[in-house]
DRENMAR-646045 format. One line per field, with one value per residue (C-alpha): residue in three letters; x, y, z. Coordinates in steps of 0.5 Angstrom, whole numbers. Example, Ala and Ser with C-alpha at 12.3 -4.5 7.8 and 13.67 -1.06 7.14 Angstrom:
2
residuo <- [ALA|SER] $
xx <- [25|27] $
yy <- [-9|-2] $
zz <- [16|14] $
This chain:
479
residuo <- [MET|VAL|LYS|TYR|ILE|ARG|ALA|TYR|ILE|PHE|GLU|ILE|LEU|ILE|PHE|ALA|TYR|ILE|PHE|GLY|ASN|ALA|TYR|VAL|LEU|VAL|ASN|GLN|LYS|ASP|TYR|PHE|TYR|PRO|TYR|ASN|MET|ILE|PRO|VAL|GLY|VAL|ILE|MET|GLY|TYR|ILE|ALA|LEU|PHE|HIS|LEU|GLN|ARG|LEU|VAL|PHE|PHE|LEU|ALA|LEU|VAL|THR|PRO|LEU|ALA|ILE|SER|LEU|LYS|GLU|LEU|HIS|ILE|THR|GLU|SER|LEU|ASP|MET|SER|LEU|PRO|SER|GLU|PRO|ILE|MET|ILE|VAL|ILE|MET|LEU|LEU|TYR|ILE|PHE|ASN|GLU|MET|SER|SER|GLY|ILE|THR|ASP|LYS|LYS|PHE|ILE|ARG|HIS|PRO|LEU|THR|THR|ILE|ILE|ILE|ILE|GLN|LEU|LEU|TRP|MET|LEU|VAL|THR|SER|PHE|THR|SER|SER|ASP|ILE|VAL|VAL|SER|ILE|LYS|PHE|LEU|ILE|SER|ARG|LEU|TRP|PHE|VAL|PHE|SER|CYS|TYR|VAL|ILE|MET|PRO|PHE|LEU|PHE|LYS|ASP|ARG|GLU|ASN|LEU|ILE|ARG|PHE|ILE|LEU|CYS|TYR|ALA|THR|GLY|LEU|PHE|ILE|VAL|ILE|GLY|ILE|THR|THR|VAL|LYS|HIS|ALA|ALA|PHE|ASN|PHE|ASN|ASP|LYS|ALA|ALA|ASP|TRP|ILE|VAL|SER|PRO|PHE|TYR|ASN|ASP|HIS|THR|ALA|TYR|GLY|ALA|ALA|ILE|ALA|MET|PHE|LEU|PRO|VAL|THR|PHE|VAL|PHE|LEU|ILE|MET|LYS|LYS|VAL|SER|PRO|ALA|ILE|ARG|ILE|TYR|SER|LEU|ILE|LEU|PHE|PHE|ALA|LEU|ALA|LEU|GLY|LEU|VAL|LEU|SER|PHE|ALA|ARG|ALA|SER|TRP|LEU|SER|LEU|VAL|VAL|CYS|MET|GLY|ILE|LEU|VAL|THR|LEU|LEU|LEU|GLY|ILE|ARG|PHE|ARG|VAL|LEU|LEU|LEU|THR|PHE|LEU|VAL|SER|GLY|ILE|LEU|PHE|TYR|ALA|PHE|GLN|THR|GLU|ILE|LEU|ILE|ALA|LEU|GLY|ARG|ASN|ASN|THR|ASP|ALA|GLU|GLY|GLY|PHE|ALA|ASN|ASN|VAL|GLU|SER|VAL|THR|ASN|ILE|SER|THR|ASP|ALA|SER|ASN|LEU|GLU|ARG|LEU|ASN|ARG|TRP|SER|CYS|ALA|MET|ARG|MET|PHE|GLU|ASP|LYS|PRO|VAL|PHE|GLY|TRP|GLY|PRO|GLY|THR|TYR|MET|PHE|LYS|TYR|ALA|PRO|TYR|GLN|LEU|SER|ARG|GLU|LYS|THR|ILE|ILE|SER|THR|ASN|PHE|GLY|THR|ASN|GLY|ASN|ALA|HIS|SER|GLU|TYR|LEU|GLY|PRO|LEU|ALA|GLU|GLN|GLY|LEU|PRO|GLY|MET|LEU|ILE|MET|LEU|PHE|LEU|LEU|LEU|TYR|THR|THR|SER|LEU|GLY|TYR|ARG|LEU|THR|TYR|SER|MET|LYS|GLU|ARG|ASP|ASP|LYS|LEU|LEU|VAL|ILE|ALA|ILE|PHE|LEU|GLY|LEU|MET|SER|TYR|LEU|ILE|HIS|GLY|PHE|LEU|ASN|ASN|PHE|LEU|ASP|THR|ASP|LYS|LEU|SER|LEU|PRO|PHE|TRP|ALA|PHE|LEU|ALA|ALA|LEU|VAL|THR|PHE|ASP|LEU|TYR|TYR|PRO|LYS|LYS|GLU|LEU|ARG] $
xx <- [326|320|326|329|323|321|328|327|320|320|325|321|315|319|321|314|311|316|316|308|308|313|308|302|305|307|300|295|296|289|290|297|294|289|296|300|295|296|303|299|293|298|301|295|292|298|298|291|291|297|298|291|292|298|293|288|294|296|289|289|295|293|286|288|293|288|286|280|280|277|282|287|283|282|275|269|263|266|269|274|279|286|289|284|277|280|284|277|274|279|278|271|271|276|272|266|270|272|265|262|267|269|264|269|264|263|255|255|258|252|247|250|244|249|250|243|242|247|244|237|240|243|237|233|238|237|229|230|235|229|224|229|228|235|236|243|246|243|246|252|251|249|255|260|257|258|265|266|262|265|272|272|266|265|273|275|273|278|284|281|280|288|288|295|292|287|292|296|290|289|296|296|291|293|300|297|293|299|302|296|296|304|303|296|300|306|301|297|303|304|297|298|293|287|281|278|284|282|276|281|288|286|286|287|287|280|275|272|275|270|271|278|276|271|277|282|276|275|282|284|281|285|292|291|289|295|299|295|295|299|300|303|311|314|316|308|307|312|309|302|304|307|301|296|299|299|292|290|294|291|284|285|287|282|277|272|267|262|268|270|263|262|269|265|259|264|267|260|259|266|264|258|262|267|261|258|251|247|245|237|238|241|236|231|234|235|228|226|231|228|221|223|226|220|216|220|223|221|224|231|231|230|236|240|238|241|248|251|258|261|266|272|277|280|279|274|270|269|267|262|259|257|250|249|243|242|248|253|253|255|250|244|246|245|238|237|239|235|229|230|231|224|220|223|221|214|213|216|215|216|221|225|228|233|240|245|240|239|244|241|234|234|235|227|226|230|226|229|228|232|238|245|251|254|247|247|243|248|249|256|257|256|249|244|249|246|247|240|236|240|237|230|230|233|230|224|222|225|232|232|229|234|240|237|237|244|246|242|244|251|251|248|253|259|256|255|262|265|262|263|270|274|281|283|287|281|276|280|280|273|272|276|273|266|268|271|265|260|264|262|255|254|258|253|247|251|255|255|261|259|259|267|273|276|270|267|274|274|267|265|272|270|263|267|271|266|262|269|270|263|263|271|274|273|268|265|258|254|249] $
yy <- [294|288|283|286|287|279|277|281|281|277|282|288|286|285|292|295|291|294|301|300|298|304|308|305|305|312|315|310|306|304|299|296|289|289|291|286|280|281|276|271|271|270|265|261|262|259|253|252|252|247|244|244|237|241|247|243|240|247|249|243|245|253|252|251|257|262|268|272|280|282|278|282|289|290|290|290|289|283|278|272|268|269|265|259|262|266|259|256|261|260|252|253|258|253|247|251|253|246|243|247|246|239|236|233|230|223|222|217|222|227|221|219|219|224|228|229|231|236|239|239|243|248|249|250|255|259|259|261|266|270|269|272|277|280|278|281|277|270|271|272|266|262|264|262|255|254|255|251|245|246|246|241|236|236|237|231|225|227|226|221|215|214|212|216|222|222|220|226|231|228|229|236|239|235|238|245|244|241|248|251|247|248|256|255|251|255|261|257|255|263|262|256|252|256|253|261|263|257|261|266|263|260|267|269|262|260|265|260|254|250|250|249|243|240|240|236|231|230|228|224|218|218|220|214|209|211|207|201|201|196|200|206|207|207|215|216|212|215|222|220|218|225|228|223|225|233|233|229|234|240|237|236|243|246|245|244|240|238|235|231|229|227|223|219|218|216|211|208|208|204|199|197|197|192|188|188|191|194|201|199|196|202|207|203|203|211|212|208|212|218|216|214|221|224|220|221|228|232|227|227|235|235|230|235|241|238|238|245|244|250|249|252|249|244|238|234|240|241|234|234|241|238|236|242|246|250|255|254|260|256|251|256|260|254|253|260|260|254|257|263|258|255|261|264|257|258|265|263|255|254|258|261|268|266|263|266|271|268|272|278|277|272|278|280|272|272|272|275|269|265|270|269|273|272|274|279|283|285|278|278|271|266|263|258|253|247|245|243|248|253|251|250|258|260|255|253|245|243|246|242|236|236|236|230|226|228|226|219|217|219|214|209|209|209|203|200|201|199|192|192|194|189|191|192|198|201|199|202|208|208|207|213|218|216|217|224|226|223|227|233|231|229|236|239|238|243|248|250|251|250|257|257|255|251|246|246|243|237|236|236|233|227|226|226|221|216|217|216|209|207|209|207|202|194|192|185|182|183|178] $
zz <- [110|110|109|115|119|118|120|127|128|135|138|135|138|145|145|143|148|153|151|151|158|160|157|160|167|167|163|164|170|170|164|167|169|162|158|162|160|153|153|157|152|146|150|152|145|142|146|145|138|138|144|147|152|155|156|160|164|166|167|172|176|176|178|186|185|182|185|184|181|188|192|187|189|181|181|186|180|175|179|175|177|174|170|170|168|162|160|161|156|151|151|150|144|141|142|139|133|132|133|128|123|124|129|133|139|139|139|144|149|147|148|154|160|164|159|157|164|164|157|161|167|162|158|164|167|160|161|168|166|162|167|172|177|175|168|168|174|171|164|167|172|166|161|167|168|160|160|166|163|156|159|165|162|154|153|158|154|149|154|159|153|155|163|163|161|167|172|169|170|177|179|176|180|186|186|185|191|195|194|197|203|204|204|208|213|214|215|220|224|226|229|233|228|231|228|228|223|219|216|213|213|206|202|197|194|197|200|205|208|207|199|201|205|200|194|199|200|193|192|198|195|188|191|196|190|186|192|190|183|179|173|176|176|183|182|181|187|192|190|191|198|199|196|200|207|205|203|210|214|210|211|218|219|215|220|215|218|212|209|215|215|207|208|213|209|203|208|209|201|200|205|201|194|198|200|193|195|189|188|188|195|198|195|198|205|204|202|208|213|210|212|219|220|217|222|228|226|233|237|233|233|240|241|237|241|247|244|246|243|239|234|239|243|238|233|238|239|232|230|236|234|227|230|234|232|238|239|234|229|223|223|225|219|215|217|216|209|208|211|206|200|202|203|196|193|196|192|186|185|178|175|181|182|177|177|181|184|191|195|192|194|200|206|206|207|214|220|226|231|226|225|228|229|222|219|214|209|204|200|202|206|201|198|200|203|199|192|192|196|192|185|188|190|184|178|182|183|176|178|184|181|176|181|185|178|177|184|183|176|178|184|180|175|180|183|176|173|180|179|171|170|167|169|176|176|172|177|183|179|178|185|187|182|184|192|190|187|192|197|194|192|200|202|197|202|207|202|194|190|183|181|183|178|184|185|178|175|179|179|172|170|175|172|165|167|169|163|159|163|161|154|152|157|157|162|164|163|169|172] $
């Protein structure tokens, strides 16, 4: 009997699963989705153990296509994107196991300044989770950040030491995004590409058109660079051309003004890179500009207040409405959220209210004169709309300073690597990844999406790519 079972074990398991599924469907319908995740989990576990590299590429491909439990109407309390976040958890656990048993991480990577900043950020999030106004929410937020960092940053140098793997990873994510753009564009066409429809047409893949636009903006530079790299096959070059035009179309039709603005700023950064301007010169220029803005803020705000163009009536109006802080509801709501973050910071300046708690705590800090037609007291319309003011409210002044250090060091590293890479293709790839990162870090002044898998994966992976270039790729001496 044992011999017979061993010979037909696979068939027996298949029939057992089918009969079990029939039983669940008839008698335990509430467990239908969890039960049917069992084979997915088994397959993911097998791939993770024996083909981890392929699993990471698969993760990149499916992340843009992932759908949250809330979108599937499975749960309203615990939200998670399927299948991306379970895969991230598997990768994190597998990495921790390997690290504890074999010590697989290169010490140079751990000691890199960018990794140090990220570790400090995670440690401070741990501290502020224990001082949080809602410890359960903060611990959940911290745990999700951990699986983002482990699966999208810590694991990546093992792949990215090989440039071909980095290219494959980028193409996998861009392919998933390409599919989303295709589906979204077809749906959008039924509404004559109306700008208001763009707000919700990206569902169920993205819950917000601004997150959709931010993801597209990150991958436009890299798909363009593949067209001019020498060590890229003609097939990849042709496919990259298709991806580039699809991404450009998707960005325009997203009506995500913050993403448009971030790419305009990135074009300015590209000009400085081509001119060979050093980061310290730009930093000094930025500081002087900040001082001038502070000195003339009244005059500047009065000038902005004269803009009454709303984000309606087409592409041109959307562009012009970016600086409308008098009648545009979206812009005014951002100002409302930022003001709430500042008031929350004043009450808890050191430890903040706790990671992930802003949306549940900001409502009492709204002033009636600052509310808009889209304001809410229920935490249903997003967070602080800033990757810098959000941590200020949730993790106090140290939280915001850590994020600003991350911004400054990433910018400095991007400029240094651009001028020091030895091979032409490596230099082009560094520039593209750096611009993709900067598009998000600039976008981060207006929105925050690092609590989602859609933006966390490319953000942390691009940071890992820069660190990998810094540590393992040939460089020339700088004067």
